[in-house]
N, C-alpha and C positions, 0 to 999 in steps of 0.2 A: 380773224373773221373767216367765215365759211366761204371758200372760193368756188369750188366745184363739187357737185353731188352727182354721182353715177349710180344708177340702180338697174339691176337685172333680175327679172323673174321674182319680183317681190309684190305680193298682193295682186293688183290689177296691172302693175307695170311690167311690160315685157323688156323694153330697153329705153332708158331715159338718161339724159345728161343735161344738167342745168348749171349754168354759171351765174353765181350771185354777185352783187355789187356792194360796194361800201355804202353806208348810209341806211336809209329807210326803204326796205323792200316789202311789197305787199303781194299776196297770193289771193286771187279772186277766182270765182267760178260758181257754177250751180251747186246747190246742195247735193252731196254724193258724187261730185265730179272727181274727187280724189285728192283734195288739197291736204287733208289731214294725213293721207298716206305718206306724203313727203316728210311730214314731221315724225310720223311713226318710224320711217326709215332712218332718220337722223337719230332718234331715240334708241333704236335697235343697234345701230352702228356703234354707239358710245356706251354700250353695256346694258341697254334696256332689254325688255322681254322680247324674245324672238321664238316663234313656235312653228310647228309643221303647217298649221293652218294659214300661215302667211306666205308659204311658197306658192307661186303662181300656178294655177290649175294646168295640168298637162305637162309640167316640167319637173325635173328632179333635182336641180341645183340652181343656185343664184348667188348674187354678190351685191353688197352695198359698199361703196367707196366714196370717200370725201377728202378733199385737201383743205387745210386750214393755214392761215398765216402763222408763222413761227414767232411767238412772243417770248419775252424773258422767262415767265413762269413755265411755259411749255418746254423751253430749252432746258431749264433746271430739272424738270420732270424726266426728260429724255436722258440727261446726264446721270440722274439717280439710278435709272434702269440700264445704264450703259448702252443706250440705243443711239446710233449715229444720227445727227441732224443732216437733212438733205436740203441744202440751199436755204431758202427763206420760207419753207413750208413744211408741214407735217402731214403725212398721208395715213389715214386710218381706213381699214377695210375689214369687212366681215363676210366670209364665205359660208354658205350653208347648203346642205344637201339632204334629200329625203329618199331613202331606199327602203321600200316596204313601209314598215311602221317605225323605222329607225331614223331619227332626225339628229343631225350633227351640225355644229357650226364652229368656226375658228376665226379668231380676231387677230389682226396684226397692226402694228404701228411702225411705219417705215420698213415694212417687210419682216419685222420681228414679232413672233408670237407673244401675245399678252393674255392675261386672264381677265375675268369680268371685274374683279376688284380694282385691278390696275387701270382698266378703261374708265371706271367710274371716278377714279382719282384724276385722270386726265380730263374727263368731261367738265369738272369744276373750272378748269382753266380755258375751256373752249366755248361752252354753250350753257345757257340757262333758259329753261322753258317755263312760261307762265300761261296757264290755261283756265278757261271758264270751268266752274265746277270744282274748284280746289278747296271746298269747305273743310274737308278732312285735314288738308295741309295747313289751312289757316288755324284750325283748332289745336294743332299739335304743338305742345310746349317745346318739344325739341326743335321743331322747325322755327318757331318764334325766337328761340335762343340763338339759332344759327343766323337768322336774319339780323338780330341785334349785334351779334359778334362780327358779322361781315361789315356792318355799318361802322362799327368801332374802329375798323382799319387794322393796319399791320401791327401796331403796338398791342392792341387787344388780342388779336389772334396769336401773337407770339406768347403773351402771358397765358392764354388758354392752353397752349402747347406745354408750357412749363407746369401748369396745374396737372395736365394729363400725365406727364412724366413723374411728377411727385406722387400722384395717386398710384401709379403702377409700382413705384418703389415701395410705398407704404403697404400696398396689397401683398407684394412679394414677401416682405418681412413678416407681415401678419399671418400669411399662410405658413411660413416656415415655423413660426411660434406655435400655431395650432397643430401642425404636423408633429412637432416635438412633444407637445403635451399629450397628444393622442397616442404617441408611441412610448410614453413614460413607463407603463406597466411592462411592456415587452423589453424595454431597456433594463429594468430592474431584474427581470428574469435572466436576461442575457448576462448581466453583471454577476449574478450568483454562479451561473454555469462557468463563465470564464475564470472566476476566482478559484473554483474547485479544480479546473483543468490546469491552471497555472501552478497551483500549489503542488499538484502531482508531478508536473514536468520539472519544476524547480527542484523538487525533492530527489529527482532522478539524477541531478547534477550532470546534465548532458553537455559535452564540450566538443568531442571529436566525432565527426560523422562516420569515421572508419572504426570506431571502437567495437562495434558488434562483430565485424569481420575479423578483427584481431582476436577477440575473445573466443570466437568459434574455432579459430586455429589453435589457440592455447588449450582449449577444452579437448580438441581432437588429440593433441600431443599427450596431455596428462592422462587421458583415458586409456592410452596404449603404452604406458611407461615401461611395463615389463617386457613387452615385445620389442620396443625400441632398444632397451638395454641389451637384451639377449642377442638380437640380430646385429647390433653395432659391434658387440664384443666378438661374435662369431666372425664377422667380416674382418675385424682387426686381426684375429688369429689366422685367417686364411691369407691375409696380405703380408703379415710380418713375422709372427712367431710360430707358425705351424711347421710341421715336418712332412714334406718340405713346404715352405711358404712361397707366395708369388714372388717376393723379393729375391729369395734364394734361387728360384728357377730362372728369373730374369738375369741374375748375376752369372749363373752357369751358362746361359745362352750367350751372354756378352763375352765370357771367357773363350768359349768355343769359336766365336766369330773372330775374336782378336788373333787367335792362333793361325788363322788363314788369311787375315786381312793384308799381310805383307805381300801375298802372292797376287792380289788383285785390288787396286785402289778403289774400284767401284763398291767394295764392301764397307768403306770408311763411313759413308753417310748412314748406312744401316746400323752400324755400331753406335753412332751418335744417337740415333733414335732409341736404341735399347738403353743407353745411358740415361736419356731423358725419361724413359718409362720407369726406370728404377727410382729416379728422384721423385717423380709424381706419385708413384705407388707408396713410397716411404712417407710423403707428405699427407696423402690420404689416410694412411694408417695412423699417423700422429693425430690428425684432426678427429678421426673416429674415436680414438682413445680419450681425447679431451671431451668430446661430446658425451660419451658414455659416463665419464666421471661427473659431468655436470647434471645429469638427469636426476630429478628429485621427485619421487612419487608421493607428495604430500596430499592425503585425502581431503584435508580441510580446504586447501587451495582449490582443489577440483570442485568441491561443493560450492564454494564462493563464486567461482567463475560460472558454474551452471545456473546459480540463482540470478546472477547479473544478466546472463543471456536471456533467461526467461522474462525478466523485467523489461529488457529492451525490446524483445519480440512482441510483448503485450502492448507496449507503447506504439510500436510500428503498426500493429493491427488497428489501434484506435485512431492514431493521428498520422499514419505513414503515407505512402507504403514503405519508406525506408527511413533510416535514422536521420539523414540529411533533411528530409521533409518534416520529420518530427521537430527537429531543432528550429526550422523555419517557422513552423506553426506556433511554437512557443514564443518566438520573438514577435510574431504578428499579433497574437492575442494579448501579449504584454502591452503592446502599443494601444490596442483597442480598449483594453481595460483601463488604461490611463485616461483615454479620451472619455470613456463612460463615467469615470470618477469625477471628471471635470464637467459633467452634464449640468450640474447646478449652476456652474459659472456660465455655460452656454445659454441656459434659460435666462439668466439675469442679463446677459449680453443682448439676447433677442428682445427682451422686454424693453430695454433701454433704446435699442434700435427702432422698435415699433413706435415708441413715444416720440423719439426725435424726428422720425420721418412723418409722423402725424402732425407734428408742429410745423414742419416745412410745408406740408400740404395745406394746413389751415392758413399759414401766412401767405402762400401763393394764391389761395382762394380769396382771401381778403383783398389782395391787390387787384385780382381780377374783378371782384365785386365793385371796387372803386372805379375802375375803368368802365365797367358796364353802366354804373350810375350816370357817369358823364355822357356816355354814348346814348343812354336812354333819354336824357334831357334834350340832347341835340336832335335825336330822331323824332321826338314828339313835335318839336317846333318845325323841323324840316318837312315832315310828312304832312302836317296840317297846311303848310304853305303850298304844297303841291296839290292837296285835295280841294282847296278853295276854288280854283278855276275849273275843276272837274264837276262842279255842281254840288259841292258839299261844303258850303261856307260856314255852316253851323256845326259841323262835325267836331267831336272831341275825341282825343286819343291819348292814352297814357300807357306807359310801359311799367308794369308792376313787378318789382323784384322782391321775392320772398326768400328768406334764408332757410336753407334745408341742410341735410347731412351732406358733407363734402363728397363729391364723386369725381370722375375723370373730367367732367366739364365744369367743375367748380361747385360752389355751395349756393347757387342762385336758382330758384324756380322762376321762369319768365312767363308772364301772362300779358297779352295785348288786350287792353280794355278799350271799348268802343261805344260811342253814342253818335248817331247820325243826326239826331233832331234835338232841339232845345227841350228841356224838361225830362228827357229820357236819361235814366241813370246809366253810368258806365257799366258795361257787362262784357264778359269774354267775347272777343271778336267772332270766333267761329260759331257762336250760338245765335247771334242776332243779325249779322250782316246779310242783307238781301243779295241776290245775284248781281244786280247792277252796282251796289255798293262794294261788293267783293271785287268786281272787275276793276273799279276805279281805285280801290285800296291797293290792289296788287300792282297796278300801273304806277301809282304814286310811290309805293315802296320800292319798286324796281328802279324808278328814277332817282330816288335817294341813294340806293345802293350803287348806282352806276358811277357816282362821283367818288366812291371809295374803293374801286376795284380796277384791275387792268382791263382795257377794252376787250370785249368778247362778243359773241353772237347772242343776242337776246331774242327769243322766239315767243311770240304771243299768238295763241290759238283761239280765235274768235272771242277775244277778251271784251269785245264791244257788244255782245249779244244783250238785248233787252234795255239798251240805253236810248235816250232821246237824241234828236239831231243836234241840239245845243251841246249836250255832253259828248256826243260823238266828235264834234268839232274840237272840244277841249282835249279829248283823247288823241285826236289826230295831231294837235299841236304838241302834246307831250311826247308822242312817238317820234315826231319829227325832230324834237329837241334831243331825244335820246340818240337819234341817228347821227347827230353831230359828233358824238364821242364813241359810239358803239355801232356795230352792224345790227340792224333790227330786221327781223322777219316776222311779218304779221299776216295771219289768215283772217280775212274780214269779209263781211257782207255789206259794209257801210261805204257808200260812195264818198262821203266826206273824208273818211280815213284813207281810202284808196287814192283820192285825188291829191292828198298831202304827201304821198310817197315820192321818193326819188326814183324808184324803179317799180314797174308794174308787170306782174306775171299772171297770165290767164291759164288756168288749169281746166281741161275739158276731156270728156270721154269720147272715144271713137269706137263704134261697133262695126266690125267687119261682117257683112251679111253672108259672105261666102264661107266663112269659117265659124260664124256665130261666136266670135271672141271679142272681148272688150279690152281696149288699151287706153292708157292715160297719156296725154300729151301736155306739155307746158310750153307756152308761147310768150316770148318777151314782147310787150306791147309798146308801141310808140305812136305818136300823132293820132291819125284817124282811128286806128284800131283801139287805142286807149279811150278815146272819146266814146266809141261805141260800147266798150266794156263798162264804162262809168254810167252810161245811159241805161244799160241793162240792170245795173245795180240800183239805180234810182227808180226804175219801174214807171208805173203810171200808165194811163190809157192812151196818152198821146205820145207817139214816138218822137215827133218834132219837138215837143216840149222837153222830153227827156234828153234829147241831144243838146238842146239849148242849155239845159241845166248842167249837163256834163261839161260843155264848153265854158260855162261860167265858173265852174269849179276849178278847171285847169287854168283859167285866166288869173285866178288869185295866186298870191305867192305860195309856193309849195311848202314853205316852212312857217306860215302864219295862219291863224284861224280866220276863215272867211267871216266878214263882219255881219253878214245876214244869214249865218248858218241855221239859226232857228227857223227863219222864214223859208229857206230853201227846203229844210226837212219837212215842213208842212206841205209844200207843193208835191213832194214825192208820195 
């Protein structure tokens, strides 16, 4: 239930805090006193429209805050959004500011920022507003479907969720199939391109990513075969068989050193170095001779290597930048080509999936249809039973279910058919219901729904406009009965309804002559003040008679219809 409502700088409200009670609460006051502003604030708080025009004149920022009782559905909602529960209540707030022409607002639940969609989801668990003038809502097939489904209870709502999930799954596969078929031409073109490229790459017999580097080195060697042979032979001659050769000179140097080595031991290591130099020089000469003997200047080999280098360089330019990248590209398109060749299999798979998911959707929709049929029959009887004491004993009501194409909400088109008078054919409710009939229908419907949902705050905004005293008494009794299981907030101008409430709030304006500003105040009425407020509602030329009438109303049981309600209404 709504526990506390705090408003700052909203419309005509400067500062206001109202604590509401369990049961049946009424708000009364003169027309234009600001009763509906309180309901507008609740609506804005829970994701409704909020605009710059609702910021109190002369101010730049404001806030709406309310605390509600924490119920299991609300706790589950908080858990889903990972918002911590704070004790046994949930606190919603909406801050707003106006700077120049820029209007901004931010909403929080238990201090955590939330968006409008999330607030509207939470709202379903906290508040439901019923107002005079809901003809558009009454005529809405979607709204009528939601009312029927809510009445059907948890089993029906769970099945409706299954239908929504089945519809999403079917739509997903259907879209995938459509996308696949739309891309079929591009896929065939891609298939031809990849086939050509793969044949080229497979024909190149690529295996070693270092092949090009090695071939370039071989080509460099074979291109200079004569120079390599000439210089390696010349070097061999200088090192080993020349006159004198390096080896001969080193040997002579070693001999000269040995002739004096006995005189100074320090020369011994130098002699060893010369001995090593002779050995290394002889080994170098040997390897040079072997290298020169192996050199083969085959022109055919040189041409073959040059052709292969050209082939690999061309592939690198097309698919590169290097041979390793070319090999990776070959492997990648080979896998893609295999996938494209299996495209016909993919199409067949998608077609089977679409058919299977469509079947699941139709089966789930049929189960939902059966649940709705049962709920429709119960709602027809239940609603008429509640309408009878509201002055509509001859009313007829039927819920018509027409099978349509399956959607996220099932395969039923819901239509509420209505006739208030004998002999009048059943017609769509939104087209023929009068204002008074509409008010009573909404109240009866909300009474039916109240037995199928978790207790919440039910708000009725002037639902009693245009009804007689007798019907007002019946409305009062229905609202009082609703107040036994739900918190009820009702804006009313009917004294019969106000007298039946458990709690009475008087809304009035106060004009400050010194500042020429208007403010709204809410006063909780008890005893004498409540009698006077009821007398004001009753009206009449005689104040004493109005007060007597008000006392008579309060003398009746708050939760029962006054036996002489029609007579009292005539006196007013």
